[in-house]
C-alpha positions, 0 to 999 in steps of 0.5 A: 513499551519503552520510552525510546520508542514513544512518540512525543506529541505537542498540544492539539489546542493550537488546532482547535483554536484555528478551527474555532476561528473558522466556526465562529467566523462562518456563524457570525459573519458571511462567507461569500468572497475570496476576501472573506476566506483569506481574512479567516485564513489569516486570522486562524493562522494568527490564532494558531501561531499565538496558541502554539507560542503560549502552549509550547510547540510540544514536549522536547524529545528525550535525549539519548543520554536519559534513557539508558541502553540495555546491555546484553545480559550475560547468562548467570550461573545457577550452581547447578552444572545440569540446569546451566547445560540445559539452559545454555542448549535452550539458548543455542536452540533459540538462536538456531530457530531464529536463524532458521526463521530468517533463512525461511523468510528469505527463501519465501521472498525469493519464491514470491519473487519467482511467483511474480515472474512466472505470473508475468510470463503466464499473462504474457503467454495468455495475451499472445494466445488471445491475439493469435486466437483473435486473428484466427477467429478474425480469419474464420470470420472473414472466410464465413463472410466470404462463403455466405456472400458466395452462397447468396450470390449462387442463390440469386444466380440460381433463382434467376437462372430458374425464372428464365427457364 
C-alpha cells in the first residue's frame, strides 16, 4: 500500500486516560447524582485534553510534495521487433478489455434499474389484483350471507307453516 492511501492516526492514550478516569471514579467514589456524573465528565475531559496536548494530536498528514507521483511509463523497446509488436498488441488488448468491462458494468447498472422498475410495477399490479379480489371476495361473502339469511328465514317460515297445518 502506498503512503498516500494510508490513514494517519493519533495516539489512543487520551481516550484510555479519559476512560480510566471513569473507572477510577466509579470504583473509588459513588456516582449517585447528576452532579457526580457531571464532575466526572469534566474531569475526564480535562485528562483527555491534557494527554492530547502531551502526546500530540497525532502525526501530521504527509504533504503532497513528499510523495512522488507516479508518471505513466512509456513502453520500453526490447530491441526485438516481433516481441515489441506482441507487447504492444497485449497492451491494446488489455485496454480494450478494460473498456468492455466498463461498458458491461454500465449495461448491468441500466438493467438493474430496469429490473427494479419492473419489480415496482409488478408489486403495484399485485396489490391492485389483491384489492380487486378482496372486493370480489367481499361481494361474494355478502352474497353468501344474504343467501344464508334468506334460507334460514325460509326454513323458519317453513317450520312455522308446518306447525300450523
